[in-house]
C-alpha positions as YAML, in Angstrom:
chain: A
units: angstrom
residues:
- id: 1
  name: MET
  ca: [17.72, 28.46, 16.28]
- id: 2
  name: SER
  ca: [14.26, 27.11, 15.02]
- id: 3
  name: ARG
  ca: [11.72, 25.33, 17.54]
- id: 4
  name: PHE
  ca: [9.98, 22.66, 15.68]
- id: 5
  name: ALA
  ca: [6.79, 20.97, 16.71]
- id: 6
  name: ASN
  ca: [7.17, 17.62, 18.84]
- id: 7
  name: SER
  ca: [5.29, 15.81, 16.18]
- id: 8
  name: VAL
  ca: [8.18, 16.26, 13.61]
- id: 9
  name: THR
  ca: [11.10, 15.78, 15.94]
- id: 10
  name: ASN
  ca: [11.21, 12.04, 15.42]
- id: 11
  name: LEU
  ca: [10.37, 12.16, 11.79]
- id: 12
  name: ARG
  ca: [12.92, 10.45, 9.67]
- id: 13
  name: SER
  ca: [13.22, 10.29, 5.71]
- id: 14
  name: SER
  ca: [12.31, 6.68, 4.80]
- id: 15
  name: GLU
  ca: [15.12, 4.45, 3.30]
- id: 16
  name: ILE
  ca: [12.94, 3.96, 0.15]
- id: 17
  name: ARG
  ca: [13.01, 7.86, -0.49]
- id: 18
  name: ASP
  ca: [16.69, 7.90, 0.14]
- id: 19
  name: LEU
  ca: [17.23, 5.28, -2.38]
- id: 20
  name: MET
  ca: [15.23, 6.84, -5.18]
- id: 21
  name: SER
  ca: [17.97, 8.98, -6.37]
- id: 22
  name: LEU
  ca: [20.31, 6.07, -6.35]
- id: 23
  name: ALA
  ca: [17.68, 3.83, -8.04]
- id: 24
  name: THR
  ca: [17.56, 6.17, -11.08]
- id: 25
  name: ALA
  ca: [21.34, 6.35, -11.63]
- id: 26
  name: PRO
  ca: [22.69, 4.78, -14.66]
- id: 27
  name: ASN
  ca: [23.46, 1.19, -14.43]
- id: 28
  name: ILE
  ca: [21.73, 0.73, -11.10]
- id: 29
  name: ILE
  ca: [19.37, -2.27, -11.03]
- id: 30
  name: SER
  ca: [16.54, -1.22, -8.85]
- id: 31
  name: PHE
  ca: [14.33, -3.58, -6.73]
- id: 32
  name: ALA
  ca: [13.73, -0.89, -4.36]
- id: 33
  name: GLY
  ca: [10.54, 1.14, -5.62]
- id: 34
  name: GLY
  ca: [7.03, 0.26, -5.33]
- id: 35
  name: MET
  ca: [5.88, 1.79, -8.34]
- id: 36
  name: PRO
  ca: [4.65, 0.77, -11.91]
- id: 37
  name: GLY
  ca: [6.77, 0.35, -14.74]
- id: 38
  name: ASN
  ca: [6.89, 3.65, -16.77]
- id: 39
  name: GLU
  ca: [6.60, 1.51, -19.80]
- id: 40
  name: LEU
  ca: [3.25, 0.11, -18.70]
- id: 41
  name: PHE
  ca: [1.11, 3.18, -18.53]
- id: 42
  name: PRO
  ca: [-1.81, 3.67, -20.60]
- id: 43
  name: LEU
  ca: [-0.37, 6.74, -22.41]
- id: 44
  name: GLU
  ca: [-2.46, 6.14, -25.59]
- id: 45
  name: THR
  ca: [-5.61, 6.00, -23.67]
- id: 46
  name: ILE
  ca: [-5.08, 9.00, -21.61]
- id: 47
  name: ASP
  ca: [-4.22, 10.90, -24.85]
- id: 48
  name: GLN
  ca: [-7.72, 9.85, -26.21]
- id: 49
  name: ILE
  ca: [-9.51, 10.51, -23.01]
- id: 50
  name: TYR
  ca: [-8.06, 14.13, -22.94]
- id: 51
  name: GLN
  ca: [-8.59, 14.72, -26.60]
- id: 52
  name: SER
  ca: [-12.29, 13.46, -26.31]
- id: 53
  name: LEU
  ca: [-13.08, 16.05, -23.52]
- id: 54
  name: THR
  ca: [-15.48, 18.85, -24.25]
- id: 55
  name: GLU
  ca: [-14.52, 22.49, -23.75]
- id: 56
  name: LYS
  ca: [-16.60, 22.46, -20.64]
- id: 57
  name: GLU
  ca: [-15.17, 19.39, -19.11]
- id: 58
  name: LYS
  ca: [-11.81, 20.91, -19.80]
- id: 59
  name: GLN
  ca: [-12.98, 23.95, -18.02]
- id: 60
  name: ILE
  ca: [-13.87, 21.77, -14.93]
- id: 61
  name: ALA
  ca: [-10.57, 19.79, -15.01]
- id: 62
  name: LEU
  ca: [-8.72, 23.25, -14.45]
- id: 63
  name: GLN
  ca: [-10.98, 24.38, -11.62]
- id: 64
  name: TYR
  ca: [-11.17, 23.78, -8.02]
- id: 65
  name: GLY
  ca: [-13.63, 21.12, -7.19]
- id: 66
  name: PRO
  ca: [-15.79, 19.83, -4.20]
- id: 67
  name: THR
  ca: [-13.77, 18.71, -1.19]
- id: 68
  name: THR
  ca: [-15.06, 15.22, -1.42]
- id: 69
  name: GLY
  ca: [-14.48, 14.77, -5.16]
- id: 70
  name: LEU
  ca: [-16.14, 15.53, -8.39]
- id: 71
  name: PRO
  ca: [-19.56, 14.34, -8.71]
- id: 72
  name: SER
  ca: [-19.09, 12.41, -11.95]
- id: 73
  name: LEU
  ca: [-16.14, 10.43, -10.46]
- id: 74
  name: LEU
  ca: [-17.85, 9.71, -7.17]
- id: 75
  name: GLU
  ca: [-20.45, 8.25, -9.35]
- id: 76
  name: SER
  ca: [-18.43, 6.15, -11.69]
- id: 77
  name: LEU
  ca: [-16.12, 5.17, -8.72]
- id: 78
  name: SER
  ca: [-19.09, 3.97, -6.91]
- id: 79
  name: GLY
  ca: [-20.15, 1.79, -9.62]
- id: 80
  name: TYR
  ca: [-16.62, 0.45, -9.74]
- id: 81
  name: LEU
  ca: [-16.34, -0.42, -6.23]
- id: 82
  name: GLU
  ca: [-20.01, -1.87, -6.18]
- id: 83
  name: LYS
  ca: [-18.57, -4.79, -8.64]
- id: 84
  name: LYS
  ca: [-16.10, -5.36, -5.91]
- id: 85
  name: GLY
  ca: [-18.93, -6.10, -3.51]
- id: 86
  name: LEU
  ca: [-18.34, -2.88, -1.19]
- id: 87
  name: PRO
  ca: [-21.38, -1.47, 0.45]
- id: 88
  name: VAL
  ca: [-21.26, 1.91, -1.21]
- id: 89
  name: LYS
  ca: [-24.92, 2.69, -0.83]
- id: 90
  name: THR
  ca: [-24.53, 2.60, 2.98]
- id: 91
  name: ASN
  ca: [-21.11, 4.43, 3.27]
- id: 92
  name: ARG
  ca: [-19.73, 7.50, 2.02]
- id: 93
  name: LEU
  ca: [-17.14, 7.89, -0.57]
- id: 94
  name: ILE
  ca: [-14.32, 10.52, -0.47]
- id: 95
  name: ILE
  ca: [-11.76, 11.27, -3.16]
- id: 96
  name: THR
  ca: [-8.14, 11.88, -1.87]
- id: 97
  name: THR
  ca: [-4.85, 13.07, -3.14]
- id: 98
  name: GLY
  ca: [-3.50, 9.49, -2.98]
- id: 99
  name: ALA
  ca: [-3.96, 6.69, -0.50]
- id: 100
  name: VAL
  ca: [-1.31, 8.20, 1.73]
- id: 101
  name: GLN
  ca: [-3.65, 11.15, 2.26]
- id: 102
  name: ALA
  ca: [-6.54, 9.04, 3.16]
- id: 103
  name: ILE
  ca: [-4.29, 7.40, 5.79]
- id: 104
  name: HIS
  ca: [-3.08, 10.74, 7.14]
- id: 105
  name: ILE
  ca: [-6.70, 12.00, 7.25]
- id: 106
  name: LEU
  ca: [-7.83, 8.95, 9.32]
- id: 107
  name: ALA
  ca: [-4.65, 9.37, 11.62]
- id: 108
  name: LYS
  ca: [-5.67, 13.12, 12.24]
- id: 109
  name: ALA
  ca: [-9.23, 12.11, 12.90]
- id: 110
  name: PHE
  ca: [-8.46, 9.54, 15.50]
- id: 111
  name: ILE
  ca: [-4.88, 10.16, 16.88]
- id: 112
  name: ASP
  ca: [-3.98, 12.25, 19.91]
- id: 113
  name: PRO
  ca: [-0.34, 12.05, 21.17]
- id: 114
  name: LYS
  ca: [0.70, 8.71, 22.95]
- id: 115
  name: ASP
  ca: [-2.61, 6.99, 21.63]
- id: 116
  name: PRO
  ca: [-2.11, 3.36, 20.90]
- id: 117
  name: ILE
  ca: [-2.94, 2.03, 17.62]
- id: 118
  name: VAL
  ca: [-2.54, -1.58, 16.04]
- id: 119
  name: VAL
  ca: [-0.26, -2.15, 13.29]
- id: 120
  name: GLU
  ca: [1.48, -5.19, 11.42]
- id: 121
  name: THR
  ca: [5.21, -6.18, 11.60]
- id: 122
  name: PRO
  ca: [6.26, -5.49, 8.89]
- id: 123
  name: SER
  ca: [3.92, -2.69, 7.72]
- id: 124
  name: PHE
  ca: [3.74, -0.04, 5.05]
- id: 125
  name: ILE
  ca: [6.13, 2.54, 5.75]
- id: 126
  name: GLY
  ca: [3.88, 5.40, 4.46]
- id: 127
  name: ALA
  ca: [1.36, 4.35, 6.92]
- id: 128
  name: LEU
  ca: [3.82, 4.15, 9.74]
- id: 129
  name: SER
  ca: [5.45, 7.60, 8.86]
- id: 130
  name: ALA
  ca: [1.83, 9.03, 8.96]
- id: 131
  name: PHE
  ca: [1.01, 7.46, 12.38]
- id: 132
  name: ARG
  ca: [4.37, 8.71, 14.08]
- id: 133
  name: ALA
  ca: [3.69, 12.08, 12.56]
- id: 134
  name: TYR
  ca: [0.81, 12.26, 14.74]
- id: 135
  name: GLU
  ca: [2.62, 10.77, 17.79]
- id: 136
  name: ALA
  ca: [0.83, 7.48, 17.94]
- id: 137
  name: ASN
  ca: [2.08, 4.65, 20.16]
- id: 138
  name: LEU
  ca: [2.34, 1.74, 17.71]
- id: 139
  name: ILE
  ca: [1.31, -1.68, 19.02]
- id: 140
  name: SER
  ca: [2.86, -3.91, 16.65]
- id: 141
  name: ILE
  ca: [1.45, -7.53, 15.68]
- id: 142
  name: PRO
  ca: [3.68, -9.84, 13.88]
- id: 143
  name: LEU
  ca: [2.52, -11.19, 10.47]
- id: 144
  name: LYS
  ca: [2.37, -15.05, 9.74]
- id: 145
  name: GLU
  ca: [1.89, -16.65, 6.32]
- id: 146
  name: ASP
  ca: [-1.81, -16.04, 6.22]
- id: 147
  name: GLY
  ca: [-2.09, -12.69, 8.24]
- id: 148
  name: MET
  ca: [-1.93, -11.12, 11.44]
- id: 149
  name: ASP
  ca: [-1.16, -13.37, 14.40]
- id: 150
  name: THR
  ca: [-4.44, -13.19, 15.87]
- id: 151
  name: LEU
  ca: [-3.37, -14.84, 19.30]
- id: 152
  name: GLN
  ca: [-1.05, -11.90, 19.77]
- id: 153
  name: LEU
  ca: [-3.52, -9.53, 18.72]
- id: 154
  name: LYS
  ca: [-6.12, -10.60, 21.37]
- id: 155
  name: LYS
  ca: [-3.34, -10.80, 23.89]
- id: 156
  name: LYS
  ca: [-2.18, -7.20, 23.16]
- id: 157
  name: LEU
  ca: [-5.74, -5.85, 23.01]
- id: 158
  name: ASP
  ca: [-6.62, -7.51, 26.28]
- id: 159
  name: SER
  ca: [-3.46, -5.88, 28.03]
- id: 160
  name: THR
  ca: [-3.36, -2.35, 26.31]
- id: 161
  name: LEU
  ca: [-4.85, 0.50, 28.25]
- id: 162
  name: PRO
  ca: [-6.59, 3.01, 26.98]
- id: 163
  name: ALA
  ca: [-7.88, 0.70, 24.09]
- id: 164
  name: PRO
  ca: [-5.95, 1.38, 20.60]
- id: 165
  name: LYS
  ca: [-7.72, 3.91, 18.30]
- id: 166
  name: PHE
  ca: [-7.79, 1.52, 15.50]
- id: 167
  name: LEU
  ca: [-6.38, -1.18, 13.73]
- id: 168
  name: TYR
  ca: [-4.48, -0.78, 10.37]
- id: 169
  name: TYR
  ca: [-3.89, -3.56, 8.04]
- id: 170
  name: THR
  ca: [-3.32, -4.44, 4.36]
- id: 171
  name: PRO
  ca: [-5.11, -7.51, 3.27]
- id: 172
  name: ASN
  ca: [-4.22, -8.09, -0.13]
- id: 173
  name: PHE
  ca: [-0.47, -8.54, -1.59]
- id: 174
  name: HIS
  ca: [0.58, -6.86, 1.41]
- id: 175
  name: ASN
  ca: [3.47, -4.26, 1.22]
- id: 176
  name: PRO
  ca: [6.09, -5.59, 2.00]
- id: 177
  name: ALA
  ca: [5.29, -8.98, 2.88]
- id: 178
  name: GLY
  ca: [3.39, -9.74, -0.20]
- id: 179
  name: ILE
  ca: [0.74, -12.09, 1.32]
- id: 180
  name: ILE
  ca: [-2.82, -12.43, 0.99]
- id: 181
  name: TYR
  ca: [-4.91, -12.52, 4.41]
- id: 182
  name: SER
  ca: [-6.99, -15.70, 4.88]
- id: 183
  name: PRO
  ca: [-10.53, -15.51, 5.21]
- id: 184
  name: LYS
  ca: [-10.08, -17.23, 8.48]
- id: 185
  name: VAL
  ca: [-7.78, -14.42, 9.72]
- id: 186
  name: LYS
  ca: [-9.89, -11.98, 8.61]
- id: 187
  name: GLN
  ca: [-12.72, -13.37, 10.37]
- id: 188
  name: GLU
  ca: [-10.96, -13.79, 13.55]
- id: 189
  name: ILE
  ca: [-9.81, -10.13, 13.64]
- id: 190
  name: VAL
  ca: [-13.42, -9.26, 13.27]
- id: 191
  name: GLU
  ca: [-14.52, -11.48, 16.08]
- id: 192
  name: ILE
  ca: [-11.74, -10.14, 18.24]
- id: 193
  name: LEU
  ca: [-12.50, -6.29, 17.66]
- id: 194
  name: ARG
  ca: [-16.29, -6.87, 17.67]
- id: 195
  name: ASP
  ca: [-17.95, -4.54, 20.48]
- id: 196
  name: ARG
  ca: [-14.60, -3.10, 21.48]
- id: 197
  name: GLU
  ca: [-15.03, 0.25, 19.64]
- id: 198
  name: ILE
  ca: [-11.79, -0.19, 17.61]
- id: 199
  name: PRO
  ca: [-12.14, 0.83, 13.86]
- id: 200
  name: ILE
  ca: [-10.42, -1.08, 11.01]
- id: 201
  name: ILE
  ca: [-8.51, 0.72, 8.47]
- id: 202
  name: GLU
  ca: [-8.47, -1.64, 5.35]
- id: 203
  name: ASP
  ca: [-5.70, -0.43, 2.81]
- id: 204
  name: ASP
  ca: [-6.36, -2.24, -0.08]
- id: 205
  name: VAL
  ca: [-4.26, -0.68, -3.04]
- id: 206
  name: TYR
  ca: [-2.88, -3.81, -4.73]
- id: 207
  name: SER
  ca: [-6.24, -6.30, -5.15]
- id: 208
  name: ASP
  ca: [-6.40, -5.63, -8.96]
- id: 209
  name: LEU
  ca: [-2.91, -6.95, -9.43]
- id: 210
  name: TYR
  ca: [-3.72, -10.58, -8.85]
- id: 211
  name: PHE
  ca: [-1.97, -13.46, -10.81]
- id: 212
  name: TYR
  ca: [-4.55, -16.10, -10.24]
- id: 213
  name: GLU
  ca: [-8.38, -15.92, -10.43]
- id: 214
  name: GLU
  ca: [-8.66, -18.71, -8.17]
- id: 215
  name: ASP
  ca: [-7.26, -16.48, -5.28]
- id: 216
  name: LEU
  ca: [-10.29, -13.85, -5.87]
- id: 217
  name: SER
  ca: [-12.83, -15.76, -3.47]
- id: 218
  name: LYS
  ca: [-10.21, -15.54, -0.42]
- id: 219
  name: MET
  ca: [-9.38, -11.75, -1.14]
- id: 220
  name: ARG
  ca: [-12.83, -10.74, -0.11]
- id: 221
  name: LEU
  ca: [-12.64, -7.63, 2.02]
- id: 222
  name: ILE
  ca: [-13.73, -7.11, 5.50]
- id: 223
  name: LYS
  ca: [-15.42, -3.95, 4.37]
- id: 224
  name: ALA
  ca: [-17.30, -5.91, 1.99]
- id: 225
  name: GLU
  ca: [-18.68, -8.14, 4.77]
- id: 226
  name: ASP
  ca: [-19.63, -4.71, 6.45]
- id: 227
  name: PRO
  ca: [-19.46, -6.65, 10.08]
- id: 228
  name: GLU
  ca: [-21.94, -5.22, 12.62]
- id: 229
  name: GLY
  ca: [-20.55, -3.36, 15.47]
- id: 230
  name: ILE
  ca: [-17.32, -2.62, 13.69]
- id: 231
  name: ASP
  ca: [-16.58, 0.77, 11.76]
- id: 232
  name: VAL
  ca: [-14.40, -0.10, 8.79]
- id: 233
  name: CYS
  ca: [-12.67, 2.46, 6.67]
- id: 234
  name: TYR
  ca: [-11.76, 1.12, 3.35]
- id: 235
  name: ILE
  ca: [-8.69, 2.89, 1.08]
- id: 236
  name: GLY
  ca: [-7.96, 2.56, -2.50]
- id: 237
  name: SER
  ca: [-5.86, 4.16, -5.15]
- id: 238
  name: PHE
  ca: [-5.47, 4.86, -8.81]
- id: 239
  name: SER
  ca: [-1.68, 4.86, -8.31]
- id: 240
  name: LYS
  ca: [-1.23, 1.01, -9.31]
- id: 241
  name: ILE
  ca: [-4.21, 0.74, -11.94]
- id: 242
  name: LEU
  ca: [-3.68, 3.98, -13.84]
- id: 243
  name: GLY
  ca: [-0.82, 6.13, -12.76]
- id: 244
  name: PRO
  ca: [0.59, 7.26, -9.25]
- id: 245
  name: GLY
  ca: [1.42, 10.88, -10.83]
- id: 246
  name: LEU
  ca: [-2.41, 11.61, -10.95]
- id: 247
  name: ARG
  ca: [-2.27, 11.40, -7.05]
- id: 248
  name: LEU
  ca: [-5.72, 10.11, -6.57]
- id: 249
  name: GLY
  ca: [-7.12, 7.69, -4.07]
- id: 250
  name: TRP
  ca: [-10.14, 7.28, -2.29]
- id: 251
  name: MET
  ca: [-11.75, 6.30, 1.02]
- id: 252
  name: LEU
  ca: [-15.12, 4.51, 1.84]
- id: 253
  name: ALA
  ca: [-16.01, 5.15, 5.46]
- id: 254
  name: PRO
  ca: [-19.17, 5.38, 7.72]
- id: 255
  name: GLU
  ca: [-21.02, 8.59, 7.82]
- id: 256
  name: GLU
  ca: [-19.61, 9.76, 11.14]
- id: 257
  name: ILE
  ca: [-16.13, 9.16, 10.47]
- id: 258
  name: TYR
  ca: [-16.65, 10.55, 6.68]
- id: 259
  name: GLN
  ca: [-18.07, 13.93, 8.13]
- id: 260
  name: LYS
  ca: [-14.87, 14.32, 10.30]
- id: 261
  name: CYS
  ca: [-12.60, 13.36, 7.37]
- id: 262
  name: GLU
  ca: [-14.11, 15.86, 4.97]
- id: 263
  name: LEU
  ca: [-13.58, 18.66, 7.56]
- id: 264
  name: ILE
  ca: [-9.79, 17.61, 7.85]
- id: 265
  name: LYS
  ca: [-9.34, 17.24, 3.99]
- id: 266
  name: GLN
  ca: [-10.79, 20.97, 3.78]
- id: 267
  name: THR
  ca: [-7.78, 22.11, 6.05]
- id: 268
  name: ILE
  ca: [-5.22, 20.16, 4.04]
- id: 269
  name: ASP
  ca: [-5.65, 20.87, 0.15]
- id: 270
  name: ALA
  ca: [-9.41, 21.86, -0.13]
- id: 271
  name: CYS
  ca: [-9.69, 19.38, -2.91]
- id: 272
  name: SER
  ca: [-7.75, 16.72, -5.03]
- id: 273
  name: PRO
  ca: [-6.57, 17.73, -8.50]
- id: 274
  name: SER
  ca: [-9.67, 18.11, -10.72]
- id: 275
  name: ILE
  ca: [-7.93, 17.36, -13.97]
- id: 276
  name: SER
  ca: [-6.81, 13.85, -12.53]
- id: 277
  name: GLN
  ca: [-10.49, 13.25, -11.36]
- id: 278
  name: VAL
  ca: [-11.67, 14.01, -14.99]
- id: 279
  name: ILE
  ca: [-9.18, 11.61, -16.49]
- id: 280
  name: ALA
  ca: [-10.07, 8.73, -14.01]
- id: 281
  name: ASP
  ca: [-13.67, 9.20, -14.25]
- id: 282
  name: LYS
  ca: [-13.66, 8.62, -18.27]
- id: 283
  name: PHE
  ca: [-11.06, 5.84, -17.73]
- id: 284
  name: ILE
  ca: [-13.83, 3.97, -15.51]
- id: 285
  name: ARG
  ca: [-16.76, 4.98, -17.77]
- id: 286
  name: ARG
  ca: [-15.09, 3.85, -21.05]
- id: 287
  name: GLY
  ca: [-14.30, 0.53, -19.47]
- id: 288
  name: ASP
  ca: [-10.43, 1.14, -19.81]
- id: 289
  name: VAL
  ca: [-9.89, 0.36, -16.25]
- id: 290
  name: TYR
  ca: [-10.99, -3.30, -16.52]
- id: 291
  name: ASN
  ca: [-8.99, -3.51, -19.92]
- id: 292
  name: TYR
  ca: [-5.85, -2.15, -18.56]
- id: 293
  name: THR
  ca: [-5.84, -3.96, -15.31]
- id: 294
  name: ALA
  ca: [-6.39, -7.17, -17.15]
- id: 295
  name: SER
  ca: [-3.40, -6.41, -19.55]
- id: 296
  name: VAL
  ca: [-0.99, -5.36, -16.91]
- id: 297
  name: ARG
  ca: [-1.74, -8.00, -14.44]
- id: 298
  name: GLN
  ca: [-0.20, -10.18, -17.08]
- id: 299
  name: GLU
  ca: [2.91, -8.47, -17.28]
- id: 300
  name: TYR
  ca: [3.39, -8.26, -13.44]
- id: 301
  name: LYS
  ca: [2.74, -11.93, -13.27]
- id: 302
  name: LYS
  ca: [5.41, -12.65, -15.87]
- id: 303
  name: ARG
  ca: [7.91, -10.33, -13.76]
- id: 304
  name: GLY
  ca: [6.79, -11.84, -10.61]
- id: 305
  name: LEU
  ca: [7.20, -15.36, -11.80]
- id: 306
  name: ALA
  ca: [10.73, -14.45, -13.13]
- id: 307
  name: MET
  ca: [11.68, -13.16, -9.81]
- id: 308
  name: ILE
  ca: [10.50, -16.48, -8.23]
- id: 309
  name: GLU
  ca: [12.50, -18.59, -10.59]
- id: 310
  name: ALA
  ca: [15.63, -16.29, -10.36]
- id: 311
  name: LEU
  ca: [15.40, -16.50, -6.22]
- id: 312
  name: GLU
  ca: [15.02, -20.14, -6.30]
- id: 313
  name: THR
  ca: [17.97, -20.68, -8.53]
- id: 314
  name: SER
  ca: [20.34, -18.13, -6.88]
- id: 315
  name: LEU
  ca: [19.55, -17.87, -3.33]
- id: 316
  name: PRO
  ca: [21.41, -19.73, -0.66]
- id: 317
  name: PRO
  ca: [19.10, -22.26, 1.13]
- id: 318
  name: TYR
  ca: [18.95, -20.40, 4.39]
- id: 319
  name: VAL
  ca: [16.95, -17.51, 2.88]
- id: 320
  name: THR
  ca: [13.36, -18.22, 2.57]
- id: 321
  name: PHE
  ca: [10.32, -16.44, 0.73]
- id: 322
  name: LYS
  ca: [6.85, -16.87, 0.12]
- id: 323
  name: LYS
  ca: [6.11, -16.99, -3.57]
- id: 324
  name: PRO
  ca: [4.04, -13.51, -4.77]
- id: 325
  name: ARG
  ca: [0.44, -14.46, -6.15]
- id: 326
  name: GLY
  ca: [0.19, -10.83, -7.24]
- id: 327
  name: GLY
  ca: [1.08, -7.29, -6.42]
- id: 328
  name: PHE
  ca: [4.60, -5.84, -6.50]
- id: 329
  name: TYR
  ca: [6.78, -7.47, -3.94]
- id: 330
  name: THR
  ca: [8.69, -10.43, -2.50]
- id: 331
  name: TRP
  ca: [9.74, -10.53, 1.01]
- id: 332
  name: LEU
  ca: [12.92, -12.38, 1.78]
- id: 333
  name: GLN
  ca: [13.81, -13.73, 5.33]
- id: 334
  name: LEU
  ca: [17.19, -14.04, 6.38]
- id: 335
  name: PRO
  ca: [18.92, -16.10, 9.26]
- id: 336
  name: GLU
  ca: [18.83, -14.41, 12.80]
- id: 337
  name: GLY
  ca: [21.88, -11.94, 13.08]
- id: 338
  name: CYS
  ca: [22.24, -11.68, 9.26]
- id: 339
  name: ASP
  ca: [21.98, -7.83, 8.79]
- id: 340
  name: ALA
  ca: [20.27, -6.56, 5.61]
- id: 341
  name: THR
  ca: [21.77, -2.98, 5.71]
- id: 342
  name: ALA
  ca: [25.16, -4.84, 5.30]
- id: 343
  name: ILE
  ca: [23.80, -6.66, 2.28]
- id: 344
  name: LEU
  ca: [22.39, -3.68, 0.89]
- id: 345
  name: LYS
  ca: [25.94, -1.81, 1.14]
- id: 346
  name: ARG
  ca: [27.63, -4.80, -0.67]
- id: 347
  name: SER
  ca: [24.62, -5.15, -3.18]
- id: 348
  name: ILE
  ca: [24.91, -1.28, -4.05]
- id: 349
  name: GLU
  ca: [28.60, -1.88, -5.12]
- id: 350
  name: LYS
  ca: [27.65, -4.39, -7.40]
- id: 351
  name: GLY
  ca: [24.89, -2.12, -9.00]
- id: 352
  name: VAL
  ca: [21.55, -3.46, -7.21]
- id: 353
  name: VAL
  ca: [19.32, -1.76, -4.67]
- id: 354
  name: PHE
  ca: [16.54, -3.28, -2.67]
- id: 355
  name: VAL
  ca: [14.81, -1.94, 0.65]
- id: 356
  name: THR
  ca: [16.06, -3.39, 4.06]
- id: 357
  name: GLY
  ca: [13.34, -4.96, 6.71]
- id: 358
  name: LYS
  ca: [13.88, -2.59, 9.48]
- id: 359
  name: THR
  ca: [12.22, 0.21, 7.21]
- id: 360
  name: PHE
  ca: [9.02, -1.68, 7.73]
- id: 361
  name: ASP
  ca: [9.27, -2.61, 11.28]
- id: 362
  name: PRO
  ca: [7.23, -0.24, 13.48]
- id: 363
  name: ASP
  ca: [10.13, -0.61, 16.05]
- id: 364
  name: ALA
  ca: [12.91, 0.15, 13.37]
- id: 365
  name: ILE
  ca: [14.82, -2.74, 14.78]
- id: 366
  name: LYS
  ca: [14.30, -6.05, 13.06]
- id: 367
  name: ASN
  ca: [16.72, -6.04, 10.07]
- id: 368
  name: ASN
  ca: [17.07, -9.79, 9.05]
- id: 369
  name: SER
  ca: [14.70, -9.33, 6.05]
- id: 370
  name: MET
  ca: [14.58, -7.31, 2.81]
- id: 371
  name: ARG
  ca: [11.90, -6.41, 0.12]
- id: 372
  name: VAL
  ca: [12.65, -6.77, -3.33]
- id: 373
  name: SER
  ca: [10.14, -5.35, -5.77]
- id: 374
  name: PHE
  ca: [9.61, -7.04, -9.37]
- id: 375
  name: CYS
  ca: [7.16, -4.30, -10.64]
- id: 376
  name: ASN
  ca: [9.63, -1.80, -12.16]
- id: 377
  name: THR
  ca: [12.12, -4.08, -13.66]
- id: 378
  name: ASP
  ca: [11.78, -6.32, -16.80]
- id: 379
  name: VAL
  ca: [12.29, -10.03, -16.84]
- id: 380
  name: GLU
  ca: [15.91, -9.61, -18.36]
- id: 381
  name: THR
  ca: [17.00, -7.21, -15.71]
- id: 382
  name: ILE
  ca: [15.49, -9.37, -12.84]
- id: 383
  name: GLN
  ca: [17.26, -12.41, -14.28]
- id: 384
  name: LYS
  ca: [20.67, -10.12, -14.04]
- id: 385
  name: GLY
  ca: [20.07, -8.43, -10.78]
- id: 386
  name: VAL
  ca: [18.70, -11.11, -8.56]
- id: 387
  name: PRO
  ca: [22.12, -13.32, -8.74]
- id: 388
  name: LEU
  ca: [23.90, -10.16, -7.65]
- id: 389
  name: ILE
  ca: [21.90, -9.87, -4.54]
- id: 390
  name: ALA
  ca: [22.34, -13.53, -3.84]
- id: 391
  name: GLU
  ca: [26.08, -12.93, -3.95]
- id: 392
  name: ALA
  ca: [25.84, -9.98, -1.54]
- id: 393
  name: ILE
  ca: [23.67, -12.22, 0.78]
- id: 394
  name: GLN
  ca: [26.42, -15.03, 0.82]
- id: 395
  name: GLU
  ca: [29.36, -12.53, 1.20]
- id: 396
  name: VAL
  ca: [27.76, -11.14, 4.21]
- id: 397
  name: CYS
  ca: [25.99, -14.20, 5.93]
- id: 398
  name: GLY
  ca: [28.50, -16.88, 4.63]
...
């Protein structure tokens, strides 16, 4: 019998991955996946980019590249991030094979078995899986409507020994909760962490998908503030603003952390796909990234508003949710004791899937919540599917 490493003993397939085959079945309405709509990809633009490549550029695209990324993409991406107010010149940028690889690299850089780290409840399942793979002790802090409960954060930090290796959070259009962290909560996090030698991992893959420009001022990142005495590692991705199939993300980190991360990436895949990097570089340089995100924002807003309207019309009054102002997700809160898994089973019978709350719970216990995604479903399908979920909720919870 095979003897596996301790680090994989407790790994489990995520409910989202298990639902993917079901979600693609005919006649199933899926609110499960956090993926862009296939019909929204900028196919014509990508065709134009590839056709415009010179012979030399095509050769580069098919060749191995530097571990940290092709110089041309590092240059264009640096300009893109500087427009967001990020301190590119005083940090180092590394291209990763998706944002999840950036999370894995940082986890490997910091976590020894049983090391405590701070995460949100609920939290992104991809990050939780990565941290579990390195046998971290997850210290969970509940989310409120404007971000992490900072009173609980301070209490946990004061009582946790050894000190957590880092704090991981998602500031804008949180996956799965959909919230935007308020400037007040972000400032409180900085003040609590100052001089504790606890870095921040800031996972920000949805911030370009805002519905309302008035929200931009409060979406300013901790990394943009570059607080003294705290190392902040900023993570982003092309998955939501170009295409997840390119498998491209990035990390902006202080020099000392960057050096460790470069060595770690060398051991994982040596370099991210060069052909994807060539396309992403042109996508930025031609200005397509700005035109495309402006366009796709409007479609996601249309779908998000349709989701809000359908939920408000269909849900029983004991189910609450925060109206999304961007991103991909709506987080439904059920009464205590109402089991989202039982609702999912009933919902599948009706031809609709979503993701249950315990998938995003670091302790895999709390299950009176559910994530419904509006990103991959058109307005008509949203209007058809949400009432079926509402029926399933009423049948299970009364």
